[in-house]
N, CA, C and O atoms as CSV, one atom per row, in Angstrom:
chain,resi,resn,atom,element,x,y,z
A,1,MET,N,N,73.228,89.264,68.048
A,1,MET,CA,C,74.442,90.691,67.934
A,1,MET,C,C,75.003,90.677,69.442
A,1,MET,O,O,74.139,90.892,70.292
A,2,GLY,N,N,76.112,90.492,69.840
A,2,GLY,CA,C,76.598,90.962,70.955
A,2,GLY,C,C,77.286,92.288,70.757
A,2,GLY,O,O,77.729,92.579,69.646
A,3,LEU,N,N,77.392,93.094,71.773
A,3,LEU,CA,C,78.037,93.840,72.125
A,3,LEU,C,C,79.687,94.085,72.451
A,3,LEU,O,O,80.334,93.487,73.310
A,4,VAL,N,N,80.051,94.847,71.776
A,4,VAL,CA,C,82.002,94.391,72.132
A,4,VAL,C,C,82.260,95.703,73.078
A,4,VAL,O,O,81.802,96.639,72.424
A,5,LEU,N,N,82.651,96.083,74.008
A,5,LEU,CA,C,83.286,96.952,74.191
A,5,LEU,C,C,84.575,96.770,74.488
A,5,LEU,O,O,84.973,95.809,75.147
A,6,ILE,N,N,85.348,97.715,74.003
A,6,ILE,CA,C,86.701,98.096,73.612
A,6,ILE,C,C,87.709,98.738,74.626
A,6,ILE,O,O,87.667,99.892,74.199
A,7,THR,N,N,88.587,98.781,75.677
A,7,THR,CA,C,89.072,99.746,75.922
A,7,THR,C,C,90.470,99.721,75.872
A,7,THR,O,O,91.285,98.800,75.830
A,8,ILE,N,N,90.596,101.323,75.889
A,8,ILE,CA,C,91.798,101.986,75.013
A,8,ILE,C,C,92.771,102.214,76.293
A,8,ILE,O,O,92.252,102.904,77.171
A,9,CYS,N,N,94.140,101.742,76.567
A,9,CYS,CA,C,95.033,102.119,77.379
A,9,CYS,C,C,96.081,102.615,76.937
A,9,CYS,O,O,96.599,101.594,76.485
A,10,PRO,N,N,96.681,103.300,76.758
A,10,PRO,CA,C,98.001,103.623,76.274
A,10,PRO,C,C,99.057,103.482,77.018
A,10,PRO,O,O,99.439,103.960,78.086
A,11,VAL,N,N,99.713,102.270,75.779
A,11,VAL,CA,C,101.093,101.638,76.022
A,11,VAL,C,C,101.970,102.151,76.868
A,11,VAL,O,O,102.374,103.292,76.644
A,12,GLY,N,N,102.331,101.610,77.727
A,12,GLY,CA,C,103.647,102.389,78.761
A,12,GLY,C,C,102.971,103.429,80.231
A,12,GLY,O,O,103.685,103.755,81.180
A,13,SER,N,N,101.543,103.789,80.108
A,13,SER,CA,C,100.995,104.429,80.931
A,13,SER,C,C,100.895,103.545,82.578
A,13,SER,O,O,100.495,102.413,82.848
A,14,ALA,N,N,101.406,104.558,83.370
A,14,ALA,CA,C,101.783,103.705,84.681
A,14,ALA,C,C,100.172,102.967,84.945
A,14,ALA,O,O,100.202,102.040,85.755
A,15,TYR,N,N,98.906,103.262,84.395
A,15,TYR,CA,C,97.688,103.220,84.739
A,15,TYR,C,C,97.849,101.430,83.988
A,15,TYR,O,O,97.091,100.496,84.250
A,16,SER,N,N,98.739,101.398,83.285
A,16,SER,CA,C,98.472,99.412,82.940
A,16,SER,C,C,99.405,98.686,83.417
A,16,SER,O,O,99.400,97.455,83.419
A,17,GLN,N,N,100.514,99.603,83.978
A,17,GLN,CA,C,101.759,98.666,84.464
A,17,GLN,C,C,101.246,98.194,86.052
A,17,GLN,O,O,100.312,98.833,86.537
A,18,ASP,N,N,101.807,97.175,86.779
A,18,ASP,CA,C,101.443,96.960,88.040
A,18,ASP,C,C,101.810,97.965,88.662
A,18,ASP,O,O,102.673,98.803,88.402
A,19,GLY,N,N,100.723,97.789,89.980
A,19,GLY,CA,C,101.753,99.188,90.794
A,19,GLY,C,C,102.434,98.173,92.357
A,19,GLY,O,O,102.963,98.624,93.373
A,20,ASN,N,N,102.162,96.844,92.010
A,20,ASN,CA,C,102.827,95.919,92.837
A,20,ASN,C,C,104.397,95.647,92.017
A,20,ASN,O,O,105.254,95.056,92.674
A,21,LEU,N,N,104.672,96.008,90.850
A,21,LEU,CA,C,105.638,96.044,90.143
A,21,LEU,C,C,106.745,97.226,90.566
A,21,LEU,O,O,107.884,97.110,91.020
A,22,LEU,N,N,105.787,98.659,90.165
A,22,LEU,CA,C,106.122,99.919,90.226
A,22,LEU,C,C,106.422,100.453,92.123
A,22,LEU,O,O,106.878,101.570,92.366
A,23,TYR,N,N,106.034,99.336,93.387
A,23,TYR,CA,C,106.168,99.451,94.477
A,23,TYR,C,C,107.810,99.151,94.725
A,23,TYR,O,O,108.668,99.822,95.297
A,24,THR,N,N,107.870,97.804,94.019
A,24,THR,CA,C,109.448,97.488,93.944
A,24,THR,C,C,110.203,97.966,93.208
A,24,THR,O,O,111.358,98.049,93.627
A,25,THR,N,N,110.010,98.314,92.271
A,25,THR,CA,C,111.105,99.232,91.046
A,25,THR,C,C,111.790,100.513,91.595
A,25,THR,O,O,112.887,101.059,91.477
A,26,LYS,N,N,110.335,100.784,92.413
A,26,LYS,CA,C,110.547,102.424,92.464
A,26,LYS,C,C,111.041,102.305,93.929
A,26,LYS,O,O,110.968,103.309,94.636
A,27,PHE,N,N,111.660,100.871,94.560
A,27,PHE,CA,C,112.369,101.013,96.141
A,27,PHE,C,C,111.395,101.343,97.424
A,27,PHE,O,O,111.772,101.023,98.551
A,28,CYS,N,N,110.070,102.026,97.209
A,28,CYS,CA,C,109.508,101.809,98.643
A,28,CYS,C,C,109.476,100.378,99.030
A,28,CYS,O,O,109.343,100.240,100.246
A,29,ILE,N,N,109.573,99.066,98.236
A,29,ILE,CA,C,109.699,98.342,99.373
A,29,ILE,C,C,110.697,98.051,100.269
A,29,ILE,O,O,110.770,97.154,101.109
A,30,THR,N,N,111.773,99.302,99.850
A,30,THR,CA,C,113.074,98.894,100.800
A,30,THR,C,C,112.878,99.265,101.867
A,30,THR,O,O,113.653,98.759,102.680
A,31,CYS,N,N,112.030,100.081,102.359
A,31,CYS,CA,C,111.732,100.879,104.078
A,31,CYS,C,C,110.403,100.020,104.394
A,31,CYS,O,O,110.389,99.269,105.369
A,32,HIS,N,N,109.305,100.148,103.556
A,32,HIS,CA,C,107.756,100.426,103.457
A,32,HIS,C,C,107.356,98.460,103.919
A,32,HIS,O,O,106.431,98.089,104.641
A,33,GLY,N,N,108.430,97.525,103.194
A,33,GLY,CA,C,108.065,96.434,103.394
A,33,GLY,C,C,107.262,95.796,102.385
A,33,GLY,O,O,106.451,96.528,101.817
A,34,THR,N,N,107.310,94.674,102.066
A,34,THR,CA,C,106.986,93.758,101.005
A,34,THR,C,C,105.261,93.696,100.903
A,34,THR,O,O,104.719,93.252,99.891
A,35,LYS,N,N,104.521,94.172,102.015
A,35,LYS,CA,C,102.858,94.246,101.827
A,35,LYS,C,C,102.640,95.574,102.724
A,35,LYS,O,O,101.612,95.704,103.389
A,36,GLY,N,N,103.843,96.733,102.708
A,36,GLY,CA,C,103.019,97.758,103.095
A,36,GLY,C,C,103.273,98.299,104.764
A,36,GLY,O,O,102.879,99.341,105.287
A,37,VAL,N,N,103.931,97.375,105.250
A,37,VAL,CA,C,103.806,97.456,106.700
A,37,VAL,C,C,105.312,97.468,106.711
A,37,VAL,O,O,105.994,96.528,106.302
A,38,SER,N,N,105.814,98.653,107.230
A,38,SER,CA,C,107.506,99.601,107.413
A,38,SER,C,C,108.152,98.264,108.313
A,38,SER,O,O,107.593,97.518,109.116
A,39,ILE,N,N,109.635,98.304,107.794
A,39,ILE,CA,C,110.778,96.905,108.693
A,39,ILE,C,C,111.198,97.911,109.885
A,39,ILE,O,O,112.158,97.623,110.600
A,40,ALA,N,N,110.562,98.934,110.056
A,40,ALA,CA,C,111.345,99.103,110.784
A,40,ALA,C,C,110.164,100.755,111.923
A,40,ALA,O,O,109.554,101.432,111.095
A,41,PRO,N,N,110.028,101.031,112.737
A,41,PRO,CA,C,109.072,101.671,113.450
A,41,PRO,C,C,109.042,103.185,113.367
A,41,PRO,O,O,108.025,103.624,113.904
A,42,ASN,N,N,109.659,103.916,112.975
A,42,ASN,CA,C,110.513,105.289,112.048
A,42,ASN,C,C,109.820,105.419,111.165
A,42,ASN,O,O,109.429,106.578,111.023
A,43,TYR,N,N,109.321,104.429,110.171
A,43,TYR,CA,C,109.093,104.329,109.064
A,43,TYR,C,C,107.628,104.321,108.861
A,43,TYR,O,O,107.303,103.475,109.694
A,44,PRO,N,N,106.373,104.768,108.214
A,44,PRO,CA,C,105.058,104.741,107.916
A,44,PRO,C,C,104.811,103.735,107.182
A,44,PRO,O,O,105.299,103.556,106.066
A,45,ASN,N,N,103.794,102.772,107.929
A,45,ASN,CA,C,103.199,102.044,107.048
A,45,ASN,C,C,102.379,102.306,106.018
A,45,ASN,O,O,101.470,103.114,106.210
A,46,LEU,N,N,102.524,101.701,104.764
A,46,LEU,CA,C,101.222,102.202,103.822
A,46,LEU,C,C,100.645,101.496,103.225
A,46,LEU,O,O,100.310,101.969,102.139
A,47,ALA,N,N,100.235,100.204,103.460
A,47,ALA,CA,C,99.450,99.446,103.232
A,47,ALA,C,C,97.955,100.017,104.104
A,47,ALA,O,O,98.010,100.428,105.263
A,48,ARG,N,N,96.421,99.930,103.146
A,48,ARG,CA,C,95.705,100.149,103.515
A,48,ARG,C,C,95.242,101.998,103.597
A,48,ARG,O,O,94.208,102.370,104.151
A,49,GLN,N,N,96.108,102.834,103.021
A,49,GLN,CA,C,96.102,103.838,103.229
A,49,GLN,C,C,95.802,104.913,102.083
A,49,GLN,O,O,96.513,105.098,101.095
A,50,ASN,N,N,94.490,105.658,102.428
A,50,ASN,CA,C,94.109,106.505,101.059
A,50,ASN,C,C,95.104,107.018,100.028
A,50,ASN,O,O,96.146,107.661,100.153
A,51,VAL,N,N,94.401,106.488,98.874
A,51,VAL,CA,C,95.306,106.846,97.445
A,51,VAL,C,C,95.485,107.923,97.423
A,51,VAL,O,O,96.479,108.205,96.754
A,52,ALA,N,N,94.619,109.355,98.166
A,52,ALA,CA,C,94.671,110.693,97.494
A,52,ALA,C,C,96.109,110.933,98.891
A,52,ALA,O,O,97.237,111.396,98.718
A,53,TYR,N,N,95.602,110.517,99.928
A,53,TYR,CA,C,96.721,111.251,101.251
A,53,TYR,C,C,98.161,110.416,100.352
A,53,TYR,O,O,99.110,111.072,99.923
A,54,LEU,N,N,98.077,109.257,100.242
A,54,LEU,CA,C,99.748,108.720,99.924
A,54,LEU,C,C,100.161,109.823,99.179
A,54,LEU,O,O,101.072,110.573,99.529
A,55,ILE,N,N,99.128,109.999,97.567
A,55,ILE,CA,C,99.678,110.622,96.908
A,55,ILE,C,C,100.482,112.318,96.972
A,55,ILE,O,O,101.414,112.834,96.354
A,56,ASN,N,N,99.735,112.686,97.840
A,56,ASN,CA,C,99.604,114.178,98.134
A,56,ASN,C,C,100.818,114.108,99.432
A,56,ASN,O,O,101.560,115.043,99.129
A,57,GLN,N,N,101.281,113.588,100.482
A,57,GLN,CA,C,102.104,112.675,101.345
A,57,GLN,C,C,103.566,112.878,100.033
A,57,GLN,O,O,104.362,113.816,100.074
A,58,ALA,N,N,103.587,111.941,99.154
A,58,ALA,CA,C,104.821,111.902,98.379
A,58,ALA,C,C,104.862,113.125,97.618
A,58,ALA,O,O,105.861,113.843,97.634
A,59,ASN,N,N,103.717,113.429,96.880
A,59,ASN,CA,C,104.555,114.994,96.442
A,59,ASN,C,C,104.766,116.289,97.126
A,59,ASN,O,O,105.136,117.340,96.601
A,60,ASP,N,N,104.427,116.034,98.598
A,60,ASP,CA,C,105.120,117.344,99.594
A,60,ASP,C,C,106.560,116.834,99.672
A,60,ASP,O,O,107.407,117.720,99.557
A,61,ILE,N,N,107.016,115.563,99.847
A,61,ILE,CA,C,108.258,114.843,100.177
A,61,ILE,C,C,108.907,115.131,99.029
A,61,ILE,O,O,109.892,115.868,99.077
A,62,ILE,N,N,108.371,114.495,97.577
A,62,ILE,CA,C,109.688,114.692,96.632
A,62,ILE,C,C,109.250,116.504,95.874
A,62,ILE,O,O,109.778,116.768,94.794
A,63,SER,N,N,108.621,117.227,96.313
A,63,SER,CA,C,108.654,118.576,95.990
A,63,SER,C,C,109.810,119.308,96.996
A,63,SER,O,O,110.448,120.317,96.696
A,64,GLY,N,N,109.898,118.686,98.033
A,64,GLY,CA,C,110.639,119.624,99.064
A,64,GLY,C,C,109.825,119.940,99.795
A,64,GLY,O,O,110.305,121.039,100.074
A,65,LYS,N,N,108.717,119.874,100.513
A,65,LYS,CA,C,107.813,120.785,100.741
A,65,LYS,C,C,107.657,120.170,102.026
A,65,LYS,O,O,107.056,120.920,102.795
A,66,ARG,N,N,108.028,118.921,102.601
A,66,ARG,CA,C,108.058,118.543,103.362
A,66,ARG,C,C,109.716,117.394,103.964
A,66,ARG,O,O,110.193,116.344,103.536
A,67,THR,N,N,109.978,118.053,104.765
A,67,THR,CA,C,111.585,117.346,104.969
A,67,THR,C,C,111.656,117.100,106.100
A,67,THR,O,O,110.998,117.684,106.961
A,68,SER,N,N,112.565,116.082,106.338
A,68,SER,CA,C,113.113,115.347,107.556
A,68,SER,C,C,114.260,114.542,107.385
A,68,SER,O,O,114.723,114.219,106.291
A,69,LYS,N,N,114.770,114.179,108.646
A,69,LYS,CA,C,116.016,112.804,107.830
A,69,LYS,C,C,115.333,111.596,107.190
A,69,LYS,O,O,115.919,110.833,106.422
A,70,LEU,N,N,114.242,111.490,107.503
A,70,LEU,CA,C,113.638,110.290,106.324
A,70,LEU,C,C,113.230,110.712,105.276
A,70,LEU,O,O,113.196,109.923,104.331
A,71,THR,N,N,112.951,111.576,105.156
A,71,THR,CA,C,112.619,112.570,103.658
A,71,THR,C,C,113.518,112.525,103.189
A,71,THR,O,O,113.536,112.107,102.031
A,72,ILE,N,N,114.604,112.882,103.760
A,72,ILE,CA,C,116.170,113.142,102.600
A,72,ILE,C,C,116.585,111.980,102.275
A,72,ILE,O,O,117.520,111.969,101.474
A,73,LEU,N,N,116.125,110.820,102.699
A,73,LEU,CA,C,116.511,109.253,102.147
A,73,LEU,C,C,115.856,108.925,100.714
A,73,LEU,O,O,116.375,108.327,99.772
A,74,MET,N,N,114.705,109.425,100.803
A,74,MET,CA,C,113.437,109.723,99.641
A,74,MET,C,C,114.066,110.199,98.676
A,74,MET,O,O,114.460,109.616,97.666
A,75,THR,N,N,114.222,111.751,99.102
A,75,THR,CA,C,114.470,112.705,97.852
A,75,THR,C,C,116.488,112.360,97.522
A,75,THR,O,O,117.223,113.046,96.811
A,76,ALA,N,N,116.604,111.980,97.765
A,76,ALA,CA,C,118.445,111.404,97.579
A,76,ALA,C,C,118.343,110.391,96.691
A,76,ALA,O,O,119.422,109.928,96.322
A,77,ASN,N,N,117.377,109.917,96.246
A,77,ASN,CA,C,117.339,108.291,95.422
A,77,ASN,C,C,116.692,109.135,94.297
A,77,ASN,O,O,115.547,109.575,94.391
A,78,PRO,N,N,117.776,109.404,92.853
A,78,PRO,CA,C,116.806,109.904,91.784
A,78,PRO,C,C,115.973,108.830,91.149
A,78,PRO,O,O,115.279,109.184,90.196
A,79,VAL,N,N,115.927,107.433,91.565
A,79,VAL,CA,C,114.552,107.125,91.322
A,79,VAL,C,C,113.156,107.469,91.659
A,79,VAL,O,O,112.026,107.517,91.173
A,80,VAL,N,N,113.825,107.684,92.753
A,80,VAL,CA,C,112.008,108.012,93.752
A,80,VAL,C,C,111.825,109.940,93.069
A,80,VAL,O,O,110.929,110.661,92.630
A,81,LYS,N,N,113.022,110.012,93.309
A,81,LYS,CA,C,112.496,111.948,92.933
A,81,LYS,C,C,111.537,111.923,91.519
A,81,LYS,O,O,110.584,112.629,91.191
A,82,ALA,N,N,112.212,110.805,90.842
A,82,ALA,CA,C,111.566,111.025,89.389
A,82,ALA,C,C,109.960,110.483,88.743
A,82,ALA,O,O,109.473,110.456,87.612
A,83,ILE,N,N,109.428,110.050,90.250
A,83,ILE,CA,C,107.916,109.129,90.134
A,83,ILE,C,C,107.062,110.011,89.336
A,83,ILE,O,O,107.186,111.226,89.186
A,84,SER,N,N,106.536,109.545,89.045
A,84,SER,CA,C,105.709,110.373,88.189
A,84,SER,C,C,104.306,109.923,88.625
A,84,SER,O,O,103.965,108.790,88.965
A,85,GLU,N,N,103.502,111.130,88.540
A,85,GLU,CA,C,102.374,111.516,89.230
A,85,GLU,C,C,101.056,109.695,88.707
A,85,GLU,O,O,100.132,109.119,89.280
A,86,GLU,N,N,101.815,109.505,87.350
A,86,GLU,CA,C,100.732,108.056,86.851
A,86,GLU,C,C,101.192,107.139,87.832
A,86,GLU,O,O,100.442,106.294,88.320
A,87,GLU,N,N,102.651,107.288,88.216
A,87,GLU,CA,C,103.040,106.177,88.844
A,87,GLU,C,C,102.843,106.290,90.630
A,87,GLU,O,O,102.919,105.493,91.564
A,88,LEU,N,N,102.682,107.096,90.543
A,88,LEU,CA,C,102.082,107.232,92.195
A,88,LEU,C,C,100.735,107.264,92.560
A,88,LEU,O,O,100.223,107.379,93.674
A,89,LYS,N,N,100.231,107.141,91.429
A,89,LYS,CA,C,98.331,107.071,91.430
A,89,LYS,C,C,98.108,105.200,91.599
A,89,LYS,O,O,97.415,104.509,92.345
A,90,ALA,N,N,99.308,104.825,90.242
A,90,ALA,CA,C,98.876,102.755,90.499
A,90,ALA,C,C,100.017,102.201,91.913
A,90,ALA,O,O,100.163,101.017,92.216
A,91,ILE,N,N,100.552,103.097,92.452
A,91,ILE,CA,C,100.871,102.481,93.465
A,91,ILE,C,C,100.323,102.615,94.849
A,91,ILE,O,O,100.261,101.804,95.773
A,92,SER,N,N,99.909,103.968,94.730
A,92,SER,CA,C,99.022,103.933,95.853
A,92,SER,C,C,97.802,103.419,95.904
A,92,SER,O,O,97.280,103.213,97.000
A,93,SER,N,N,97.039,103.078,94.523
A,93,SER,CA,C,96.053,102.236,94.386
A,93,SER,C,C,96.142,100.326,94.640
A,93,SER,O,O,95.359,99.409,94.887
A,94,TYR,N,N,97.714,100.529,94.374
A,94,TYR,CA,C,97.934,99.046,94.957
A,94,TYR,C,C,98.231,98.796,96.287
A,94,TYR,O,O,97.983,97.645,96.645
A,95,LEU,N,N,98.682,99.528,97.106
A,95,LEU,CA,C,99.203,99.950,98.125
A,95,LEU,C,C,97.170,99.728,99.308
A,95,LEU,O,O,96.934,99.341,100.453
A,96,LEU,N,N,96.439,100.132,98.378
A,96,LEU,CA,C,95.099,100.280,98.990
A,96,LEU,C,C,94.685,99.007,99.324
A,96,LEU,O,O,94.038,98.847,100.358
A,97,THR,N,N,95.021,97.867,98.446
A,97,THR,CA,C,94.700,96.688,98.176
A,97,THR,C,C,95.069,95.697,99.270
A,97,THR,O,O,94.495,94.662,99.608
A,98,LEU,N,N,96.148,96.261,99.729
A,98,LEU,CA,C,96.831,95.260,100.857
A,98,LEU,C,C,96.604,95.143,102.275
A,98,LEU,O,O,96.441,96.125,102.998
A,99,LYS,N,N,96.586,93.569,102.809
A,99,LYS,CA,C,95.699,93.676,103.799
A,99,LYS,C,C,97.226,93.375,105.098
A,99,LYS,O,O,97.013,93.363,106.310
């Protein structure tokens, strides 16, 4: 008799969503490029960055703790401003896999 493992993942949870899809639909791709390599020298590359670092940076920008001309672009977008912690984790985990 074999052992059966069942993994329960809440439906609709960002953990069950594709980080690549979130990266695109949350408009990260617009400035940070399709593979996490920025389209302009003044935007940071996100590919292969540490997950905790990316989450902390994003939270500082979204909360208004960190401001600059570039971060204002992010916080002015209501889609970006509303990114959840779970979505940030999924996006950051996806970015870690990019080369």
